[in-house]
PyMOL CGO cylinders between C-alpha atoms (Angstrom):
from pymol import cmd
from pymol.cgo import CYLINDER

trace = [
    CYLINDER, 70.50, 110.92, 67.81, 69.37, 113.04, 70.78, 0.3, 1, 1, 1, 1, 1, 1,
    CYLINDER, 69.37, 113.04, 70.78, 67.69, 109.99, 72.24, 0.3, 1, 1, 1, 1, 1, 1,
    CYLINDER, 67.69, 109.99, 72.24, 70.97, 108.00, 71.96, 0.3, 1, 1, 1, 1, 1, 1,
    CYLINDER, 70.97, 108.00, 71.96, 72.92, 110.79, 73.70, 0.3, 1, 1, 1, 1, 1, 1,
    CYLINDER, 72.92, 110.79, 73.70, 70.31, 110.89, 76.49, 0.3, 1, 1, 1, 1, 1, 1,
    CYLINDER, 70.31, 110.89, 76.49, 70.51, 107.14, 76.97, 0.3, 1, 1, 1, 1, 1, 1,
    CYLINDER, 70.51, 107.14, 76.97, 74.33, 107.32, 76.98, 0.3, 1, 1, 1, 1, 1, 1,
    CYLINDER, 74.33, 107.32, 76.98, 74.33, 110.08, 79.65, 0.3, 1, 1, 1, 1, 1, 1,
    CYLINDER, 74.33, 110.08, 79.65, 71.77, 108.21, 81.78, 0.3, 1, 1, 1, 1, 1, 1,
    CYLINDER, 71.77, 108.21, 81.78, 73.81, 104.99, 81.47, 0.3, 1, 1, 1, 1, 1, 1,
    CYLINDER, 73.81, 104.99, 81.47, 76.99, 106.81, 82.48, 0.3, 1, 1, 1, 1, 1, 1,
    CYLINDER, 76.99, 106.81, 82.48, 75.29, 108.32, 85.54, 0.3, 1, 1, 1, 1, 1, 1,
    CYLINDER, 75.29, 108.32, 85.54, 73.95, 104.90, 86.56, 0.3, 1, 1, 1, 1, 1, 1,
    CYLINDER, 73.95, 104.90, 86.56, 77.41, 103.34, 86.10, 0.3, 1, 1, 1, 1, 1, 1,
    CYLINDER, 77.41, 103.34, 86.10, 79.07, 105.96, 88.35, 0.3, 1, 1, 1, 1, 1, 1,
    CYLINDER, 79.07, 105.96, 88.35, 76.29, 105.50, 90.92, 0.3, 1, 1, 1, 1, 1, 1,
    CYLINDER, 76.29, 105.50, 90.92, 76.85, 101.73, 91.01, 0.3, 1, 1, 1, 1, 1, 1,
    CYLINDER, 76.85, 101.73, 91.01, 80.63, 102.20, 91.29, 0.3, 1, 1, 1, 1, 1, 1,
    CYLINDER, 80.63, 102.20, 91.29, 80.05, 104.53, 94.25, 0.3, 1, 1, 1, 1, 1, 1,
    CYLINDER, 80.05, 104.53, 94.25, 77.86, 101.96, 96.00, 0.3, 1, 1, 1, 1, 1, 1,
    CYLINDER, 77.86, 101.96, 96.00, 80.49, 99.26, 95.40, 0.3, 1, 1, 1, 1, 1, 1,
    CYLINDER, 80.49, 99.26, 95.40, 83.25, 101.47, 96.84, 0.3, 1, 1, 1, 1, 1, 1,
    CYLINDER, 83.25, 101.47, 96.84, 81.12, 102.36, 99.89, 0.3, 1, 1, 1, 1, 1, 1,
    CYLINDER, 81.12, 102.36, 99.89, 80.41, 98.68, 100.44, 0.3, 1, 1, 1, 1, 1, 1,
    CYLINDER, 80.41, 98.68, 100.44, 84.14, 97.89, 100.37, 0.3, 1, 1, 1, 1, 1, 1,
    CYLINDER, 84.14, 97.89, 100.37, 84.82, 100.68, 102.87, 0.3, 1, 1, 1, 1, 1, 1,
    CYLINDER, 84.82, 100.68, 102.87, 82.20, 99.40, 105.33, 0.3, 1, 1, 1, 1, 1, 1,
    CYLINDER, 82.20, 99.40, 105.33, 83.70, 95.88, 105.17, 0.3, 1, 1, 1, 1, 1, 1,
    CYLINDER, 83.70, 95.88, 105.17, 87.16, 97.04, 106.29, 0.3, 1, 1, 1, 1, 1, 1,
    CYLINDER, 87.16, 97.04, 106.29, 87.98, 95.62, 109.72, 0.3, 1, 1, 1, 1, 1, 1,
    CYLINDER, 87.98, 95.62, 109.72, 87.47, 98.07, 112.56, 0.3, 1, 1, 1, 1, 1, 1,
    CYLINDER, 87.47, 98.07, 112.56, 86.49, 98.29, 116.19, 0.3, 1, 1, 1, 1, 1, 1,
    CYLINDER, 86.49, 98.29, 116.19, 85.68, 100.99, 118.73, 0.3, 1, 1, 1, 1, 1, 1,
    CYLINDER, 85.68, 100.99, 118.73, 87.51, 101.73, 121.97, 0.3, 1, 1, 1, 1, 1, 1,
    CYLINDER, 87.51, 101.73, 121.97, 85.26, 103.32, 124.60, 0.3, 1, 1, 1, 1, 1, 1,
    CYLINDER, 85.26, 103.32, 124.60, 85.64, 104.56, 128.12, 0.3, 1, 1, 1, 1, 1, 1,
    CYLINDER, 85.64, 104.56, 128.12, 84.97, 107.37, 130.60, 0.3, 1, 1, 1, 1, 1, 1,
    CYLINDER, 84.97, 107.37, 130.60, 87.29, 109.89, 132.24, 0.3, 1, 1, 1, 1, 1, 1,
    CYLINDER, 87.29, 109.89, 132.24, 86.51, 111.31, 135.69, 0.3, 1, 1, 1, 1, 1, 1,
    CYLINDER, 86.51, 111.31, 135.69, 87.90, 113.86, 138.09, 0.3, 1, 1, 1, 1, 1, 1,
    CYLINDER, 87.90, 113.86, 138.09, 88.57, 112.03, 141.36, 0.3, 1, 1, 1, 1, 1, 1,
    CYLINDER, 88.57, 112.03, 141.36, 88.31, 114.60, 144.17, 0.3, 1, 1, 1, 1, 1, 1,
    CYLINDER, 88.31, 114.60, 144.17, 89.13, 111.91, 146.75, 0.3, 1, 1, 1, 1, 1, 1,
    CYLINDER, 89.13, 111.91, 146.75, 92.29, 110.66, 145.01, 0.3, 1, 1, 1, 1, 1, 1,
    CYLINDER, 92.29, 110.66, 145.01, 90.93, 107.12, 145.52, 0.3, 1, 1, 1, 1, 1, 1,
    CYLINDER, 90.93, 107.12, 145.52, 91.28, 105.62, 141.99, 0.3, 1, 1, 1, 1, 1, 1,
    CYLINDER, 91.28, 105.62, 141.99, 87.70, 104.41, 141.98, 0.3, 1, 1, 1, 1, 1, 1,
    CYLINDER, 87.70, 104.41, 141.98, 84.38, 106.05, 141.30, 0.3, 1, 1, 1, 1, 1, 1,
    CYLINDER, 84.38, 106.05, 141.30, 82.58, 107.64, 144.25, 0.3, 1, 1, 1, 1, 1, 1,
    CYLINDER, 82.58, 107.64, 144.25, 79.49, 109.84, 144.45, 0.3, 1, 1, 1, 1, 1, 1,
    CYLINDER, 79.49, 109.84, 144.45, 81.87, 112.79, 144.35, 0.3, 1, 1, 1, 1, 1, 1,
    CYLINDER, 81.87, 112.79, 144.35, 83.55, 111.76, 141.08, 0.3, 1, 1, 1, 1, 1, 1,
    CYLINDER, 83.55, 111.76, 141.08, 82.76, 114.10, 138.21, 0.3, 1, 1, 1, 1, 1, 1,
    CYLINDER, 82.76, 114.10, 138.21, 82.92, 113.16, 134.49, 0.3, 1, 1, 1, 1, 1, 1,
    CYLINDER, 82.92, 113.16, 134.49, 85.43, 115.34, 132.65, 0.3, 1, 1, 1, 1, 1, 1,
    CYLINDER, 85.43, 115.34, 132.65, 84.42, 117.01, 129.41, 0.3, 1, 1, 1, 1, 1, 1,
    CYLINDER, 84.42, 117.01, 129.41, 87.21, 117.67, 126.87, 0.3, 1, 1, 1, 1, 1, 1,
    CYLINDER, 87.21, 117.67, 126.87, 89.74, 115.37, 128.59, 0.3, 1, 1, 1, 1, 1, 1,
    CYLINDER, 89.74, 115.37, 128.59, 92.35, 114.13, 126.13, 0.3, 1, 1, 1, 1, 1, 1,
    CYLINDER, 92.35, 114.13, 126.13, 92.91, 110.45, 125.44, 0.3, 1, 1, 1, 1, 1, 1,
    CYLINDER, 92.91, 110.45, 125.44, 94.87, 108.64, 122.74, 0.3, 1, 1, 1, 1, 1, 1,
    CYLINDER, 94.87, 108.64, 122.74, 94.48, 105.13, 121.33, 0.3, 1, 1, 1, 1, 1, 1,
    CYLINDER, 94.48, 105.13, 121.33, 97.77, 103.66, 120.15, 0.3, 1, 1, 1, 1, 1, 1,
    CYLINDER, 97.77, 103.66, 120.15, 98.57, 100.21, 118.74, 0.3, 1, 1, 1, 1, 1, 1,
    CYLINDER, 98.57, 100.21, 118.74, 102.09, 98.90, 118.21, 0.3, 1, 1, 1, 1, 1, 1,
    CYLINDER, 102.09, 98.90, 118.21, 103.54, 95.83, 116.58, 0.3, 1, 1, 1, 1, 1, 1,
    CYLINDER, 103.54, 95.83, 116.58, 104.97, 93.66, 119.40, 0.3, 1, 1, 1, 1, 1, 1,
    CYLINDER, 104.97, 93.66, 119.40, 107.96, 92.51, 117.30, 0.3, 1, 1, 1, 1, 1, 1,
    CYLINDER, 107.96, 92.51, 117.30, 109.06, 95.76, 115.66, 0.3, 1, 1, 1, 1, 1, 1,
    CYLINDER, 109.06, 95.76, 115.66, 107.56, 98.20, 118.22, 0.3, 1, 1, 1, 1, 1, 1,
    CYLINDER, 107.56, 98.20, 118.22, 106.36, 100.23, 115.23, 0.3, 1, 1, 1, 1, 1, 1,
    CYLINDER, 106.36, 100.23, 115.23, 103.19, 102.24, 115.83, 0.3, 1, 1, 1, 1, 1, 1,
    CYLINDER, 103.19, 102.24, 115.83, 100.43, 100.77, 113.64, 0.3, 1, 1, 1, 1, 1, 1,
    CYLINDER, 100.43, 100.77, 113.64, 97.62, 103.06, 114.82, 0.3, 1, 1, 1, 1, 1, 1,
    CYLINDER, 97.62, 103.06, 114.82, 97.59, 106.35, 116.72, 0.3, 1, 1, 1, 1, 1, 1,
    CYLINDER, 97.59, 106.35, 116.72, 94.50, 108.50, 117.21, 0.3, 1, 1, 1, 1, 1, 1,
    CYLINDER, 94.50, 108.50, 117.21, 93.83, 111.28, 119.73, 0.3, 1, 1, 1, 1, 1, 1,
    CYLINDER, 93.83, 111.28, 119.73, 90.33, 111.99, 121.00, 0.3, 1, 1, 1, 1, 1, 1,
    CYLINDER, 90.33, 111.99, 121.00, 88.52, 114.04, 123.62, 0.3, 1, 1, 1, 1, 1, 1,
    CYLINDER, 88.52, 114.04, 123.62, 85.64, 113.21, 125.93, 0.3, 1, 1, 1, 1, 1, 1,
    CYLINDER, 85.64, 113.21, 125.93, 82.12, 114.56, 125.57, 0.3, 1, 1, 1, 1, 1, 1,
    CYLINDER, 82.12, 114.56, 125.57, 80.03, 116.28, 128.27, 0.3, 1, 1, 1, 1, 1, 1,
    CYLINDER, 80.03, 116.28, 128.27, 79.54, 112.98, 130.13, 0.3, 1, 1, 1, 1, 1, 1,
    CYLINDER, 79.54, 112.98, 130.13, 83.27, 112.14, 130.15, 0.3, 1, 1, 1, 1, 1, 1,
    CYLINDER, 83.27, 112.14, 130.15, 82.70, 109.47, 127.46, 0.3, 1, 1, 1, 1, 1, 1,
    CYLINDER, 82.70, 109.47, 127.46, 84.99, 108.84, 124.48, 0.3, 1, 1, 1, 1, 1, 1,
    CYLINDER, 84.99, 108.84, 124.48, 84.69, 106.48, 121.54, 0.3, 1, 1, 1, 1, 1, 1,
    CYLINDER, 84.69, 106.48, 121.54, 87.54, 106.01, 119.06, 0.3, 1, 1, 1, 1, 1, 1,
    CYLINDER, 87.54, 106.01, 119.06, 87.09, 104.11, 115.81, 0.3, 1, 1, 1, 1, 1, 1,
    CYLINDER, 87.09, 104.11, 115.81, 90.20, 102.01, 115.15, 0.3, 1, 1, 1, 1, 1, 1,
    CYLINDER, 90.20, 102.01, 115.15, 90.60, 101.16, 111.48, 0.3, 1, 1, 1, 1, 1, 1,
    CYLINDER, 90.60, 101.16, 111.48, 92.34, 98.00, 110.37, 0.3, 1, 1, 1, 1, 1, 1,
    CYLINDER, 92.34, 98.00, 110.37, 93.16, 94.58, 111.72, 0.3, 1, 1, 1, 1, 1, 1,
    CYLINDER, 93.16, 94.58, 111.72, 95.30, 94.97, 114.84, 0.3, 1, 1, 1, 1, 1, 1,
    CYLINDER, 95.30, 94.97, 114.84, 94.74, 91.51, 116.30, 0.3, 1, 1, 1, 1, 1, 1,
    CYLINDER, 94.74, 91.51, 116.30, 98.49, 90.91, 116.66, 0.3, 1, 1, 1, 1, 1, 1,
    CYLINDER, 98.49, 90.91, 116.66, 99.19, 94.41, 117.96, 0.3, 1, 1, 1, 1, 1, 1,
    CYLINDER, 99.19, 94.41, 117.96, 99.48, 95.68, 121.51, 0.3, 1, 1, 1, 1, 1, 1,
    CYLINDER, 99.48, 95.68, 121.51, 96.93, 98.46, 121.90, 0.3, 1, 1, 1, 1, 1, 1,
    CYLINDER, 96.93, 98.46, 121.90, 96.57, 100.96, 124.73, 0.3, 1, 1, 1, 1, 1, 1,
    CYLINDER, 96.57, 100.96, 124.73, 94.46, 103.92, 125.68, 0.3, 1, 1, 1, 1, 1, 1,
    CYLINDER, 94.46, 103.92, 125.68, 96.59, 106.73, 127.05, 0.3, 1, 1, 1, 1, 1, 1,
    CYLINDER, 96.59, 106.73, 127.05, 95.24, 109.40, 129.35, 0.3, 1, 1, 1, 1, 1, 1,
    CYLINDER, 95.24, 109.40, 129.35, 96.71, 112.63, 127.97, 0.3, 1, 1, 1, 1, 1, 1,
    CYLINDER, 96.71, 112.63, 127.97, 95.40, 115.81, 129.55, 0.3, 1, 1, 1, 1, 1, 1,
    CYLINDER, 95.40, 115.81, 129.55, 92.73, 117.26, 131.77, 0.3, 1, 1, 1, 1, 1, 1,
    CYLINDER, 92.73, 117.26, 131.77, 90.90, 120.49, 130.95, 0.3, 1, 1, 1, 1, 1, 1,
    CYLINDER, 90.90, 120.49, 130.95, 90.54, 121.23, 134.69, 0.3, 1, 1, 1, 1, 1, 1,
    CYLINDER, 90.54, 121.23, 134.69, 93.57, 122.90, 136.26, 0.3, 1, 1, 1, 1, 1, 1,
    CYLINDER, 93.57, 122.90, 136.26, 92.89, 121.74, 139.82, 0.3, 1, 1, 1, 1, 1, 1,
    CYLINDER, 92.89, 121.74, 139.82, 92.16, 118.17, 138.69, 0.3, 1, 1, 1, 1, 1, 1,
    CYLINDER, 92.16, 118.17, 138.69, 95.00, 117.21, 136.36, 0.3, 1, 1, 1, 1, 1, 1,
    CYLINDER, 95.00, 117.21, 136.36, 97.23, 114.78, 138.24, 0.3, 1, 1, 1, 1, 1, 1,
    CYLINDER, 97.23, 114.78, 138.24, 97.31, 111.08, 137.38, 0.3, 1, 1, 1, 1, 1, 1,
    CYLINDER, 97.31, 111.08, 137.38, 98.19, 108.15, 139.64, 0.3, 1, 1, 1, 1, 1, 1,
    CYLINDER, 98.19, 108.15, 139.64, 101.29, 107.56, 137.52, 0.3, 1, 1, 1, 1, 1, 1,
    CYLINDER, 101.29, 107.56, 137.52, 102.50, 111.13, 137.32, 0.3, 1, 1, 1, 1, 1, 1,
    CYLINDER, 102.50, 111.13, 137.32, 102.83, 112.09, 133.66, 0.3, 1, 1, 1, 1, 1, 1,
    CYLINDER, 102.83, 112.09, 133.66, 101.16, 109.16, 131.92, 0.3, 1, 1, 1, 1, 1, 1,
    CYLINDER, 101.16, 109.16, 131.92, 98.36, 106.75, 132.73, 0.3, 1, 1, 1, 1, 1, 1,
    CYLINDER, 98.36, 106.75, 132.73, 97.33, 104.00, 130.36, 0.3, 1, 1, 1, 1, 1, 1,
    CYLINDER, 97.33, 104.00, 130.36, 95.14, 100.94, 129.95, 0.3, 1, 1, 1, 1, 1, 1,
    CYLINDER, 95.14, 100.94, 129.95, 96.18, 98.09, 127.64, 0.3, 1, 1, 1, 1, 1, 1,
    CYLINDER, 96.18, 98.09, 127.64, 93.35, 96.12, 126.09, 0.3, 1, 1, 1, 1, 1, 1,
    CYLINDER, 93.35, 96.12, 126.09, 92.81, 93.01, 124.02, 0.3, 1, 1, 1, 1, 1, 1,
    CYLINDER, 92.81, 93.01, 124.02, 92.00, 93.60, 120.37, 0.3, 1, 1, 1, 1, 1, 1,
    CYLINDER, 92.00, 93.60, 120.37, 90.88, 90.08, 119.41, 0.3, 1, 1, 1, 1, 1, 1,
    CYLINDER, 90.88, 90.08, 119.41, 87.18, 89.42, 119.32, 0.3, 1, 1, 1, 1, 1, 1,
    CYLINDER, 87.18, 89.42, 119.32, 85.90, 87.81, 122.51, 0.3, 1, 1, 1, 1, 1, 1,
    CYLINDER, 85.90, 87.81, 122.51, 85.19, 84.09, 122.51, 0.3, 1, 1, 1, 1, 1, 1,
    CYLINDER, 85.19, 84.09, 122.51, 82.75, 84.58, 125.40, 0.3, 1, 1, 1, 1, 1, 1,
    CYLINDER, 82.75, 84.58, 125.40, 79.76, 86.69, 124.38, 0.3, 1, 1, 1, 1, 1, 1,
    CYLINDER, 79.76, 86.69, 124.38, 79.05, 87.47, 128.07, 0.3, 1, 1, 1, 1, 1, 1,
    CYLINDER, 79.05, 87.47, 128.07, 82.32, 89.40, 128.45, 0.3, 1, 1, 1, 1, 1, 1,
    CYLINDER, 82.32, 89.40, 128.45, 81.24, 92.87, 129.60, 0.3, 1, 1, 1, 1, 1, 1,
    CYLINDER, 81.24, 92.87, 129.60, 84.33, 94.66, 128.30, 0.3, 1, 1, 1, 1, 1, 1,
    CYLINDER, 84.33, 94.66, 128.30, 84.29, 93.28, 124.74, 0.3, 1, 1, 1, 1, 1, 1,
    CYLINDER, 84.29, 93.28, 124.74, 80.91, 93.48, 123.05, 0.3, 1, 1, 1, 1, 1, 1,
    CYLINDER, 80.91, 93.48, 123.05, 81.15, 92.68, 119.35, 0.3, 1, 1, 1, 1, 1, 1,
    CYLINDER, 81.15, 92.68, 119.35, 83.43, 95.32, 117.87, 0.3, 1, 1, 1, 1, 1, 1,
    CYLINDER, 83.43, 95.32, 117.87, 83.48, 97.51, 121.00, 0.3, 1, 1, 1, 1, 1, 1,
    CYLINDER, 83.48, 97.51, 121.00, 86.38, 97.38, 123.45, 0.3, 1, 1, 1, 1, 1, 1,
    CYLINDER, 86.38, 97.38, 123.45, 85.34, 98.93, 126.78, 0.3, 1, 1, 1, 1, 1, 1,
    CYLINDER, 85.34, 98.93, 126.78, 88.34, 99.84, 128.92, 0.3, 1, 1, 1, 1, 1, 1,
    CYLINDER, 88.34, 99.84, 128.92, 88.44, 100.68, 132.62, 0.3, 1, 1, 1, 1, 1, 1,
    CYLINDER, 88.44, 100.68, 132.62, 87.59, 104.21, 133.69, 0.3, 1, 1, 1, 1, 1, 1,
    CYLINDER, 87.59, 104.21, 133.69, 90.38, 106.78, 133.94, 0.3, 1, 1, 1, 1, 1, 1,
    CYLINDER, 90.38, 106.78, 133.94, 90.78, 109.26, 136.77, 0.3, 1, 1, 1, 1, 1, 1,
    CYLINDER, 90.78, 109.26, 136.77, 92.53, 112.56, 137.09, 0.3, 1, 1, 1, 1, 1, 1,
    CYLINDER, 92.53, 112.56, 137.09, 93.22, 113.46, 140.72, 0.3, 1, 1, 1, 1, 1, 1,
    CYLINDER, 93.22, 113.46, 140.72, 92.33, 116.72, 142.37, 0.3, 1, 1, 1, 1, 1, 1,
    CYLINDER, 92.33, 116.72, 142.37, 95.45, 118.44, 143.69, 0.3, 1, 1, 1, 1, 1, 1,
    CYLINDER, 95.45, 118.44, 143.69, 94.16, 117.91, 147.24, 0.3, 1, 1, 1, 1, 1, 1,
    CYLINDER, 94.16, 117.91, 147.24, 91.52, 115.51, 148.50, 0.3, 1, 1, 1, 1, 1, 1,
    CYLINDER, 91.52, 115.51, 148.50, 88.17, 117.14, 149.17, 0.3, 1, 1, 1, 1, 1, 1,
    CYLINDER, 88.17, 117.14, 149.17, 87.10, 117.39, 152.83, 0.3, 1, 1, 1, 1, 1, 1,
    CYLINDER, 87.10, 117.39, 152.83, 83.84, 115.69, 151.74, 0.3, 1, 1, 1, 1, 1, 1,
    CYLINDER, 83.84, 115.69, 151.74, 85.72, 112.47, 150.98, 0.3, 1, 1, 1, 1, 1, 1,
    CYLINDER, 85.72, 112.47, 150.98, 85.97, 111.37, 154.59, 0.3, 1, 1, 1, 1, 1, 1,
    CYLINDER, 85.97, 111.37, 154.59, 82.19, 111.36, 154.92, 0.3, 1, 1, 1, 1, 1, 1,
    CYLINDER, 82.19, 111.36, 154.92, 81.85, 109.73, 151.49, 0.3, 1, 1, 1, 1, 1, 1,
    CYLINDER, 81.85, 109.73, 151.49, 84.10, 106.83, 152.56, 0.3, 1, 1, 1, 1, 1, 1,
    CYLINDER, 84.10, 106.83, 152.56, 82.32, 106.47, 155.90, 0.3, 1, 1, 1, 1, 1, 1,
    CYLINDER, 82.32, 106.47, 155.90, 78.98, 106.21, 154.08, 0.3, 1, 1, 1, 1, 1, 1,
    CYLINDER, 78.98, 106.21, 154.08, 80.19, 103.62, 151.59, 0.3, 1, 1, 1, 1, 1, 1,
    CYLINDER, 80.19, 103.62, 151.59, 78.90, 100.14, 152.40, 0.3, 1, 1, 1, 1, 1, 1,
    CYLINDER, 78.90, 100.14, 152.40, 81.71, 98.44, 150.57, 0.3, 1, 1, 1, 1, 1, 1,
    CYLINDER, 81.71, 98.44, 150.57, 84.81, 100.13, 149.22, 0.3, 1, 1, 1, 1, 1, 1,
    CYLINDER, 84.81, 100.13, 149.22, 85.34, 98.63, 145.76, 0.3, 1, 1, 1, 1, 1, 1,
    CYLINDER, 85.34, 98.63, 145.76, 88.32, 96.41, 145.09, 0.3, 1, 1, 1, 1, 1, 1,
    CYLINDER, 88.32, 96.41, 145.09, 90.42, 97.62, 142.20, 0.3, 1, 1, 1, 1, 1, 1,
    CYLINDER, 90.42, 97.62, 142.20, 89.80, 95.65, 139.03, 0.3, 1, 1, 1, 1, 1, 1,
    CYLINDER, 89.80, 95.65, 139.03, 93.42, 96.00, 138.08, 0.3, 1, 1, 1, 1, 1, 1,
    CYLINDER, 93.42, 96.00, 138.08, 96.66, 97.23, 139.50, 0.3, 1, 1, 1, 1, 1, 1,
    CYLINDER, 96.66, 97.23, 139.50, 97.86, 100.63, 138.48, 0.3, 1, 1, 1, 1, 1, 1,
    CYLINDER, 97.86, 100.63, 138.48, 101.02, 100.34, 136.46, 0.3, 1, 1, 1, 1, 1, 1,
    CYLINDER, 101.02, 100.34, 136.46, 103.51, 103.20, 136.64, 0.3, 1, 1, 1, 1, 1, 1,
    CYLINDER, 103.51, 103.20, 136.64, 106.68, 102.17, 134.86, 0.3, 1, 1, 1, 1, 1, 1,
    CYLINDER, 106.68, 102.17, 134.86, 108.38, 99.55, 137.03, 0.3, 1, 1, 1, 1, 1, 1,
    CYLINDER, 108.38, 99.55, 137.03, 106.08, 100.33, 139.98, 0.3, 1, 1, 1, 1, 1, 1,
    CYLINDER, 106.08, 100.33, 139.98, 102.67, 98.83, 140.72, 0.3, 1, 1, 1, 1, 1, 1,
    CYLINDER, 102.67, 98.83, 140.72, 100.07, 100.38, 143.00, 0.3, 1, 1, 1, 1, 1, 1,
    CYLINDER, 100.07, 100.38, 143.00, 97.09, 98.64, 144.54, 0.3, 1, 1, 1, 1, 1, 1,
]
cmd.load_cgo(trace, "trace")
C-alpha cells in the first residue's frame, strides 16, 4: 500500500513537471520582437552624434503600437535606458498590421531635456520581419531604430571646434517630423 502511494505521488509530481514544461514551451513560442535604440544628450543641438554626444542613463522611452483602422492602442510599454543610453523593449504579440513607434519621453538631465520637436519626439518603425537579411535595422526579431537626442539648453562652445574638425558632417538618415512640420 505504501509503495502504491509513493508511486502515485511520484507520478503526480512528474505529471505537474511535464505540464509546466509544456506551458513554458507555449509561452516561448508566442510571437514577439525587441525594439532597441540609444538616447544621447546632444550638446551641439545638431541632431546627429558627435564626439561630444553623451549617452543618457535613465532616459524615458515608450514603445506604442496602434491598429491603423481603429487607432486603438494594441501595445504600450514604457522603458528607461541603461548606463550606456541603450534600451531594449520586448514587444509581445503579433503586431504586423499595426503602426508602431518609439516615443522619447523624458530626460533625467535638467540642462539637456529639450527635443527637436518640442514636447514629443518619435520614430516609427516597421514590425514585419525583413525580407533582406542584410538590413541593418531589422535583424531577426530585433528592430533597431534611429538614435534619439535630447538637446542641451544652449549649444556648447566646444561645438564650433567639433564641427571644424569633422571631415564629413553626416547627412540625416531621416527627416525630423514635428506634427505638420518637417526639419532637415
